[in-house]
N, C-alpha and C positions, 0 to 999 in steps of 0.2 A: 366322382371324382365331389359333385354337389353332393350326395350322400353325407360322403365323407365327412364333410365341411357342414352338416346340419343345412342346409340351406334346402328350403321346402320348392315341392314340384309347382309350378305355377310363378314363380319368384320372379319380378319384371323392376327390381331396385336396380342399386350399385354394386358393387362387388370390389373388393383389392386383394389382387391375384398376389398370394405370397410364394408360389412356386411356378415362375413363368415356364420354366422347361417342362414341367408337367402338364401342366395347362395346352400349349403349344401342341405338344405331342397328341393328347385327345384332342382336342378342339379340332386342328388339322386333319386328323386321321375322318372324323366325321364329317369334313367338308367334302373331303374332296372323294367320299364314298357316298356322298346326296344323303348324308343322312340327317344331316343336322337341320333340324327344323324352324329354324332361328340366323341371325344375323349379329354376332357378337360386335359390339363398337366399345370402344377404347377410348379414353380422353385422357389428355394430359394436360393439367392443371394450370401447371406450372409454364409450360409452354404454348399455349392455344393452341392445341389442334386435337383431331381424331380420329383413327381410323376403324377401320372395318373389314371379316372376313365375310365376303358374300357366298352364300351356297352355290352360286354358279362360277365359285373358283375365282374369282376375280378378289381384289384390294383394293378398296378406295380412302384415300387419305385428305383429308380438308385440313386446311390453316386458314387464318384470318393475315398474319402478316409475316414476310420474310423474317427471318433469324439465321443465325450462327447455327440453332440446331435444325431448323426446317432445310438450311442449305445442305446440312451434314446428310439428313436421312434421305434426301434426292438425291445425292451426289452417289450415297452406298446404293441405292436400287438403279443407278442408270447403270453405276459398273455390274452389279453382280443378277442383276434381273431385268427384264425385258421390260423398261418404264414407258410407258404412254403417258404421257405428261399432255394436261389438258390447264389453261390456265385460266 
């Protein structure tokens, strides 16, 4: 996917994801098989939060302040996943 997007090996800047479904299928496969050499970080500038998928198969979610968006994300995580919350 990086090669198709003309992103050079070793690039460490920011990228905008234009095909989230394709990206997730690739990155999650790499992470779950322990072949990902890095932990991609995703930052939402509008709602001031970021999250990452770690090669240990954990997901980190960091936010500055509660908002409707943050509450919605956390509620969805509680419903669909085993959320381990630490505030």
